[in-house]
C-alpha positions as CSV (number, residue, x, y, z in Angstrom):
1,M,-89.8,-60.7,-20.9
2,S,-88.6,-57.8,-22.6
3,K,-91.4,-54.9,-23.3
4,L,-90.5,-55.5,-27.0
5,R,-91.6,-59.1,-27.4
6,G,-95.6,-57.9,-27.6
7,R,-96.0,-59.3,-31.3
8,F,-94.2,-62.7,-30.2
9,G,-95.4,-65.6,-28.7
10,G,-92.9,-66.0,-26.4
11,P,-89.7,-64.8,-25.0
12,T,-86.3,-64.5,-26.2
13,S,-84.0,-67.5,-25.8
14,R,-81.1,-66.8,-22.6
15,E,-78.7,-67.6,-25.4
16,M,-80.0,-65.3,-27.6
17,Q,-80.3,-62.2,-24.9
18,R,-76.7,-62.8,-23.8
19,F,-75.6,-63.3,-27.4
20,S,-77.5,-59.6,-28.7
21,S,-76.9,-57.8,-25.5
22,S,-74.8,-54.8,-25.9
23,L,-75.0,-53.4,-22.2
24,P,-71.4,-54.2,-21.3
25,N,-70.5,-52.0,-23.5
26,D,-73.1,-49.6,-23.7
27,L,-72.2,-48.7,-19.8
28,R,-69.6,-46.5,-20.8
29,M,-72.5,-44.2,-22.6
30,L,-74.4,-43.8,-19.4
31,D,-74.0,-40.0,-18.9
32,E,-74.9,-39.6,-22.7
33,D,-78.1,-41.7,-22.6
34,I,-79.0,-39.9,-19.6
35,D,-78.4,-36.5,-20.7
36,G,-80.1,-37.2,-24.1
37,S,-83.1,-38.7,-22.4
38,I,-83.4,-35.6,-19.9
39,A,-83.2,-33.1,-23.2
40,H,-85.7,-35.4,-24.8
41,A,-88.1,-35.4,-21.6
42,T,-87.2,-31.3,-21.5
43,M,-88.5,-30.6,-25.2
44,L,-91.7,-32.9,-24.8
45,G,-92.7,-31.1,-21.5
46,E,-92.0,-27.8,-23.4
47,S,-93.6,-28.9,-26.8
48,G,-96.7,-29.8,-25.0
49,L,-96.4,-33.4,-25.8
50,I,-96.3,-34.5,-21.9
51,G,-97.2,-32.5,-18.8
52,R,-94.5,-29.9,-17.9
53,E,-94.9,-31.8,-14.0
54,E,-94.7,-35.1,-15.8
55,A,-91.1,-33.7,-17.8
56,E,-89.7,-32.7,-14.4
57,R,-90.6,-35.9,-12.7
58,L,-88.7,-37.8,-15.9
59,C,-85.8,-35.4,-15.4
60,Q,-85.6,-36.6,-11.6
61,G,-86.0,-39.9,-11.9
62,L,-83.3,-39.8,-14.8
63,D,-80.5,-38.6,-12.5
64,R,-81.7,-41.0,-9.7
65,V,-81.1,-44.0,-12.1
66,R,-77.8,-42.5,-13.2
67,D,-76.3,-42.2,-9.6
68,E,-78.2,-45.6,-9.0
69,I,-76.1,-47.4,-11.8
70,R,-73.1,-45.4,-10.7
71,S,-73.0,-46.1,-7.0
72,G,-73.7,-49.6,-8.1
73,D,-77.1,-49.6,-6.0
74,Y,-78.7,-50.6,-9.6
75,C,-76.9,-53.0,-11.5
76,P,-78.5,-53.9,-14.9
77,G,-78.7,-57.6,-15.7
78,E,-78.7,-59.7,-18.9
79,E,-82.4,-59.4,-19.3
80,H,-82.0,-55.8,-20.7
81,D,-80.8,-55.5,-24.0
82,D,-78.7,-52.3,-23.9
83,I,-78.4,-49.2,-22.2
84,H,-81.5,-47.7,-23.1
85,M,-83.9,-50.4,-21.9
86,A,-82.1,-50.7,-18.7
87,V,-82.6,-47.3,-17.6
88,E,-86.0,-47.1,-18.7
89,F,-86.6,-50.7,-17.0
90,R,-85.5,-48.7,-13.5
91,L,-87.3,-45.5,-14.5
92,H,-90.4,-47.5,-14.7
93,E,-90.1,-49.2,-11.0
94,L,-89.5,-45.4,-9.7
95,L,-91.9,-43.6,-11.5
96,G,-94.9,-46.2,-13.0
97,S,-96.7,-45.6,-16.2
98,V,-95.5,-42.1,-16.4
99,A,-92.2,-43.2,-17.4
100,G,-93.7,-45.0,-20.6
101,K,-94.2,-41.4,-21.9
102,L,-90.4,-40.9,-22.3
103,H,-90.1,-42.7,-25.3
104,T,-92.6,-40.4,-27.5
105,A,-91.4,-39.5,-30.4
106,R,-88.1,-41.4,-29.9
107,S,-86.6,-44.6,-31.2
108,R,-83.7,-46.6,-30.0
109,N,-82.2,-46.0,-33.3
110,D,-81.9,-42.3,-32.7
111,Q,-81.4,-42.8,-29.5
112,V,-77.7,-44.4,-29.9
113,A,-76.6,-42.6,-32.5
114,T,-77.1,-39.3,-30.3
115,D,-75.6,-40.9,-27.3
116,V,-72.2,-42.2,-29.8
117,R,-72.1,-38.7,-31.1
118,L,-72.1,-37.3,-27.3
119,W,-69.5,-39.9,-26.1
120,L,-67.2,-38.6,-28.9
121,K,-67.6,-35.2,-28.8
122,R,-66.6,-35.4,-25.1
123,R,-63.9,-38.3,-25.6
124,L,-62.3,-36.3,-28.5
125,V,-61.7,-33.4,-26.0
126,E,-59.7,-35.2,-24.0
127,V,-57.4,-37.0,-26.9
128,D,-57.0,-33.4,-28.0
129,A,-55.8,-32.4,-24.6
130,A,-53.6,-35.3,-24.6
131,L,-52.0,-34.9,-27.9
132,G,-51.4,-31.2,-27.1
133,R,-49.4,-32.3,-23.7
134,L,-47.2,-34.9,-25.6
135,A,-46.2,-32.2,-28.5
136,A,-45.7,-29.7,-25.5
137,T,-43.7,-32.4,-23.6
138,L,-41.3,-33.3,-26.8
139,L,-40.9,-29.2,-27.3
140,D,-39.7,-29.4,-23.7
141,R,-37.3,-32.3,-24.3
142,V,-36.0,-30.4,-27.5
143,E,-35.1,-27.4,-25.2
144,S,-33.2,-29.8,-23.0
145,D,-31.4,-32.1,-25.0
146,G,-32.1,-30.8,-28.5
147,R,-28.7,-30.0,-29.0
148,T,-27.2,-33.9,-28.6
149,L,-25.5,-35.3,-31.7
150,I,-26.5,-38.2,-33.2
151,P,-27.1,-40.2,-36.7
152,G,-29.7,-39.4,-38.8
153,Y,-31.0,-42.7,-40.2
154,T,-32.7,-43.9,-43.5
155,H,-33.0,-47.7,-43.8
156,L,-31.9,-47.9,-40.4
157,Q,-28.4,-46.8,-41.6
158,R,-26.6,-44.0,-40.8
159,G,-27.1,-41.1,-43.3
160,Q,-25.8,-37.7,-42.1
161,P,-25.3,-36.5,-38.7
162,I,-28.4,-34.2,-37.1
163,L,-29.1,-32.6,-33.9
164,L,-31.5,-34.9,-31.6
165,G,-34.3,-31.9,-31.6
166,H,-34.6,-31.8,-35.2
167,H,-35.7,-35.5,-34.9
168,I,-37.8,-35.0,-31.9
169,L,-39.4,-32.4,-34.1
170,A,-40.3,-34.5,-36.8
171,H,-42.6,-36.4,-34.2
172,V,-44.1,-33.3,-33.4
173,W,-45.6,-32.0,-36.3
174,P,-47.3,-35.2,-37.0
175,L,-49.0,-34.6,-34.1
176,T,-50.3,-31.1,-34.8
177,R,-51.8,-33.0,-37.8
178,D,-53.4,-35.6,-35.4
179,R,-54.9,-32.7,-33.7
180,S,-56.5,-31.0,-37.0
181,R,-57.8,-34.6,-37.6
182,F,-59.8,-34.8,-34.8
183,A,-61.1,-31.2,-34.6
184,D,-62.3,-31.9,-38.2
185,A,-63.9,-35.3,-37.3
186,R,-65.5,-33.3,-34.2
187,A,-66.9,-30.5,-36.0
188,R,-68.5,-33.0,-38.7
189,L,-69.9,-35.5,-35.9
190,D,-71.6,-32.7,-34.1
191,R,-74.9,-32.5,-35.3
192,S,-77.9,-34.3,-33.7
193,P,-79.6,-37.1,-34.7
194,L,-82.4,-36.9,-31.8
195,G,-85.6,-36.6,-32.8
196,A,-85.3,-38.9,-36.5
197,C,-86.9,-41.7,-34.5
198,A,-86.6,-45.2,-36.4
199,M,-85.7,-43.3,-39.6
200,A,-88.7,-41.6,-41.1
201,G,-89.3,-38.8,-38.5
202,T,-92.9,-38.4,-36.5
203,S,-96.0,-36.6,-37.0
204,H,-95.7,-35.1,-33.6
205,P,-94.8,-31.4,-33.1
206,I,-91.3,-32.1,-31.8
207,D,-88.6,-29.6,-32.2
208,R,-85.1,-31.1,-33.0
209,E,-83.4,-27.9,-32.9
210,R,-84.3,-27.6,-29.1
211,T,-82.8,-30.7,-27.9
212,A,-79.8,-30.1,-30.1
213,E,-79.4,-26.9,-28.3
214,L,-79.9,-28.6,-24.8
215,L,-77.3,-31.0,-26.0
216,G,-74.7,-28.7,-27.0
217,F,-74.6,-29.9,-30.8
218,D,-74.0,-27.2,-33.4
219,G,-77.3,-28.4,-35.2
220,I,-78.9,-31.7,-36.4
221,V,-78.5,-34.2,-38.9
222,E,-81.3,-33.0,-41.5
223,N,-82.6,-36.7,-43.2
224,A,-83.9,-38.6,-40.6
225,M,-82.7,-41.7,-42.3
226,D,-79.0,-40.2,-42.8
227,A,-79.4,-39.5,-39.0
228,V,-79.9,-43.2,-37.6
229,S,-77.8,-45.1,-40.6
230,A,-74.8,-42.5,-40.7
231,R,-71.4,-44.4,-39.3
232,D,-68.9,-42.4,-41.3
233,H,-68.5,-39.9,-38.1
234,E,-67.0,-43.3,-36.4
235,Q,-65.0,-44.4,-39.2
236,E,-63.7,-41.2,-39.5
237,V,-62.4,-40.8,-35.6
238,G,-61.3,-44.9,-36.0
239,A,-59.5,-43.8,-38.6
240,S,-58.0,-40.6,-37.1
241,C,-57.1,-43.2,-34.0
242,A,-55.5,-45.5,-36.4
243,V,-53.1,-42.9,-38.0
244,T,-52.0,-41.0,-34.4
245,M,-51.3,-45.0,-33.2
246,S,-49.2,-45.5,-36.2
247,H,-47.3,-42.3,-35.2
248,L,-47.0,-43.2,-31.6
249,S,-45.8,-46.9,-32.5
250,R,-43.0,-45.2,-34.8
251,M,-42.2,-43.0,-32.0
252,A,-42.4,-46.3,-29.5
253,E,-40.2,-48.2,-31.8
254,E,-37.2,-45.8,-31.6
255,L,-37.3,-45.4,-27.9
256,V,-37.0,-49.4,-27.8
257,L,-34.1,-49.0,-30.1
258,W,-32.5,-45.8,-28.2
259,S,-32.8,-47.7,-25.1
260,S,-30.9,-50.7,-26.6
261,A,-27.5,-51.2,-25.3
262,E,-26.4,-51.4,-29.3
263,F,-27.8,-47.6,-29.2
264,D,-27.4,-46.5,-25.5
265,L,-28.9,-43.0,-26.3
266,V,-31.6,-43.1,-23.7
267,R,-32.6,-44.5,-20.6
268,L,-36.3,-45.3,-20.0
269,S,-37.2,-44.3,-16.3
270,D,-38.2,-47.1,-14.0
271,S,-41.7,-46.0,-13.8
272,F,-41.8,-46.9,-17.6
273,A,-39.7,-50.3,-17.6
274,T,-40.0,-53.7,-16.6
275,G,-37.8,-56.6,-15.5
276,S,-37.4,-60.2,-16.6
277,S,-38.5,-63.2,-14.7
278,I,-35.2,-64.9,-15.2
279,M,-32.6,-62.3,-16.1
280,P,-32.0,-60.3,-13.1
281,Q,-29.8,-57.6,-15.5
282,K,-32.8,-56.5,-17.9
283,R,-34.8,-53.5,-18.1
284,N,-37.3,-54.1,-20.8
285,P,-39.1,-51.1,-22.6
286,D,-42.1,-52.8,-22.1
287,A,-44.5,-49.6,-22.2
288,A,-43.4,-48.6,-25.7
289,E,-43.7,-52.0,-26.7
290,L,-47.2,-52.2,-25.7
291,V,-47.7,-48.7,-27.4
292,R,-46.2,-50.4,-30.6
293,A,-48.7,-53.6,-30.5
294,R,-51.6,-52.0,-29.5
295,A,-51.4,-49.8,-32.7
296,A,-52.2,-52.9,-34.3
297,R,-55.4,-53.4,-32.6
298,V,-56.5,-49.9,-33.2
299,Q,-55.7,-50.5,-37.2
300,G,-57.9,-53.6,-37.0
301,N,-60.9,-51.6,-35.4
302,L,-60.7,-49.3,-38.2
303,V,-61.2,-52.5,-40.5
304,T,-64.4,-53.6,-38.2
305,L,-65.3,-50.4,-38.7
306,L,-65.4,-49.9,-42.4
307,G,-66.6,-53.6,-43.0
308,A,-69.8,-53.2,-40.5
309,V,-71.1,-50.6,-42.8
310,K,-70.1,-52.3,-46.3
311,S,-73.2,-53.1,-48.5
312,L,-75.2,-52.4,-45.4
313,P,-78.9,-51.2,-46.7
314,L,-80.3,-48.2,-45.5
315,A,-82.0,-47.7,-42.8
316,Y,-81.1,-49.1,-39.2
317,N,-79.6,-52.9,-39.0
318,R,-78.6,-54.6,-36.0
319,D,-74.6,-54.8,-37.3
320,L,-74.2,-51.4,-36.5
321,Q,-74.5,-52.2,-32.8
322,E,-71.1,-54.1,-33.5
323,S,-69.4,-51.0,-34.4
324,R,-69.3,-49.5,-30.8
325,E,-67.0,-51.9,-29.4
326,S,-64.4,-51.1,-31.7
327,L,-65.2,-47.5,-32.1
328,F,-64.8,-47.1,-27.9
329,D,-61.9,-49.1,-27.8
330,S,-59.7,-47.1,-30.4
331,V,-60.5,-44.0,-28.7
332,E,-59.8,-45.2,-25.4
333,T,-56.6,-47.1,-26.4
334,C,-55.6,-44.0,-28.6
335,L,-55.8,-41.8,-25.2
336,S,-54.0,-44.5,-22.9
337,C,-51.2,-44.5,-25.3
338,L,-51.0,-41.2,-25.6
339,R,-50.6,-40.9,-22.1
340,I,-48.3,-43.2,-21.3
341,M,-46.2,-41.8,-24.3
342,Q,-45.8,-38.5,-22.5
343,G,-44.8,-40.3,-19.2
344,M,-41.9,-41.9,-21.1
345,W,-40.8,-38.6,-22.9
346,R,-41.0,-36.6,-19.8
347,T,-39.0,-38.8,-17.7
348,L,-36.3,-40.2,-19.9
349,E,-32.6,-39.5,-19.5
350,V,-30.3,-38.7,-22.6
351,R,-27.0,-39.4,-23.1
352,T,-26.2,-36.0,-24.4
353,E,-22.3,-37.1,-25.5
354,R,-23.1,-40.4,-26.7
355,F,-22.2,-40.1,-30.3
356,D,-19.8,-37.2,-30.3
357,A,-16.9,-39.1,-30.5
358,E,-18.3,-41.7,-32.4
359,L,-19.6,-39.9,-35.7
360,E,-16.1,-37.8,-36.0
361,G,-14.8,-38.9,-39.2
362,D,-17.9,-41.4,-39.7
363,S,-18.7,-42.3,-43.2
364,S,-21.9,-40.1,-43.0
365,L,-20.0,-37.0,-43.6
366,A,-19.3,-38.3,-47.0
367,T,-22.2,-36.4,-48.6
368,E,-20.0,-33.1,-47.3
369,L,-17.4,-34.2,-49.7
370,A,-20.3,-34.5,-52.7
371,D,-21.4,-31.2,-51.9
372,L,-18.0,-29.4,-51.7
373,L,-17.2,-30.8,-55.4
374,V,-20.8,-29.5,-56.5
375,G,-19.9,-26.2,-54.6
376,K,-17.0,-26.0,-57.3
377,G,-19.4,-26.7,-60.5
378,V,-19.1,-30.2,-60.3
379,P,-22.4,-32.0,-61.5
380,F,-24.0,-34.0,-58.5
381,R,-24.1,-37.4,-60.0
382,E,-20.4,-37.2,-60.9
383,A,-19.5,-35.8,-57.3
384,H,-21.6,-38.7,-55.9
385,E,-20.0,-41.1,-58.3
386,A,-16.5,-39.9,-57.0
387,V,-17.2,-39.8,-53.6
388,G,-18.9,-43.3,-53.6
389,G,-16.0,-44.7,-54.9
390,L,-13.8,-43.0,-52.3
391,V,-15.8,-44.3,-49.4
392,G,-15.6,-48.0,-51.1
393,W,-11.7,-47.7,-51.2
394,C,-11.9,-46.6,-47.8
395,E,-13.8,-49.8,-46.4
396,G,-11.7,-51.7,-48.2
397,E,-8.2,-50.5,-46.9
398,G,-10.1,-50.4,-43.2
399,R,-9.9,-46.8,-42.9
400,A,-12.0,-44.1,-41.8
401,I,-12.5,-41.0,-44.6
402,S,-11.1,-38.7,-42.3
403,T,-7.5,-40.1,-42.2
404,L,-7.3,-39.3,-46.0
405,D,-4.7,-36.5,-47.2
406,R,-5.7,-34.6,-49.9
407,E,-3.4,-36.7,-52.4
408,E,-5.5,-39.8,-51.7
409,A,-8.6,-38.0,-52.2
410,A,-7.7,-36.1,-55.1
411,R,-7.2,-39.8,-56.6
412,F,-10.9,-39.8,-56.9
413,H,-11.3,-36.3,-58.1
414,S,-9.1,-33.5,-58.4
415,G,-11.6,-31.4,-56.7
416,L,-10.8,-33.0,-53.3
417,A,-7.4,-32.1,-53.8
418,V,-8.0,-29.5,-50.7
419,D,-7.8,-29.8,-46.6
420,L,-10.7,-31.7,-45.9
421,G,-10.5,-31.7,-42.1
422,P,-13.6,-28.9,-41.6
423,L,-15.6,-31.5,-43.4
424,F,-15.2,-33.9,-41.1
425,D,-16.4,-32.1,-38.0
426,P,-20.3,-33.8,-37.5
427,R,-21.4,-31.1,-35.5
428,A,-20.4,-28.2,-37.5
429,V,-21.8,-30.5,-40.7
430,A,-25.2,-30.2,-38.9
431,E,-25.0,-26.6,-38.2
432,R,-24.4,-26.1,-41.8
433,K,-27.9,-27.4,-42.8
434,T,-29.6,-23.9,-42.3
435,S,-32.3,-24.4,-45.4
436,R,-35.7,-24.0,-44.0
437,G,-36.6,-27.0,-42.0
438,G,-32.6,-28.1,-41.7
439,T,-31.2,-29.4,-38.7
440,A,-29.0,-26.5,-37.6
441,W,-30.1,-24.8,-34.1
442,T,-31.1,-21.8,-35.6
443,E,-34.0,-23.8,-37.8
444,I,-35.0,-25.7,-34.8
445,E,-35.4,-22.4,-32.8
446,R,-37.5,-21.3,-35.2
447,Q,-39.9,-24.2,-35.4
448,L,-40.1,-24.6,-31.9
449,E,-41.2,-20.9,-31.5
450,Q,-43.7,-21.6,-34.4
451,L,-45.1,-24.9,-32.5
452,R,-45.3,-23.3,-29.4
453,G,-47.4,-20.6,-30.9
454,I,-49.7,-23.3,-32.7
455,L,-50.2,-25.1,-29.4
456,G,-50.9,-22.2,-27.6
457,A,-53.6,-21.3,-30.2
458,D,-55.1,-24.6,-30.0
459,S,-55.2,-24.9,-26.5
């Protein structure tokens, strides 16, 4: 029977034990739980609340419990509510009654709050590194394949010719903002709840700053009730994961499109493609598709994280237990998808000449005609209407705009009665976009240098 059943007349039902246990999910926090308990035992010994020799025995016993769970020599069962009780149960088997002193001036409420913050601190370091590696891999692709000419799209319709490097950089900049969001979240959660106890603090002369120091926290959560009930740091991390996954999902969707026969721009490595059970020719972009779908799961997790706390009275309620599964899944899913995405980008092949001929004289060059008129002092709306009429006439006649001579073009506006040939070179068109942030290679190089500096500074 649980050691927490003293005021009850009988044991918890088996069904209730299974229903309420968080142990399978909590085992992820084994190291954090042990580390928190070692810090707490150390502080109790230094504060004179327990003997220093007792504190040392507790720390040694906790390290042994950690090793036993890792090795499988000790496998906590369903009779344990959570990781805290599983560790305490085994510690009592090893040390006897001295194990009961570990919980002096501590509640499971501040204990789990501490464990989660420690877990997040450590995992967000991994997420930041994975974001940095993906961004660096994308920059490598810009340097190797960035001069590839492709159509730029809006509404998935061809808009203007651009360089592939310009498109890839539009994925890198959001990753730098993702890193900033996670860094902000990590800074805000870097406070220790340990010593808050159930919600009111304790009359024992504990040293909360000491346990925060031992655990590497940047300070403490000042209010004991806030310490055990706050979950906005979990929501913030969950939101950051959801935003990052939305960026990865967009990237994944483009890899799915670009690897299709219709686009035929990239070929995914065999390492990140699968076959069909019936169609032997297929190379399915499963890795990208799974990233795309898992973004939805992480977004759903955020709704759970927000909903679990909505209208919840202070301080601790068991509802808060339910947030951990969604939180851990979001972080771990985000991390795995970052690694998969980096692998896809690192190993894919780009057909660097895919659109060179196809974009010659393409209607996506029409904006150049409007800009030509604007350069002659024609109001843009007038220029837009004239060129729109020209494009519509060409489509009706089944002709490319590059086949027009100056007399035909002049029917739509007198300002077009010039040699239009130079306007129909798609690579030259892309290279003319030299405004800050434009698709010209000089601007791509400038951003490359800027981003390399940002990645180096954040490493």
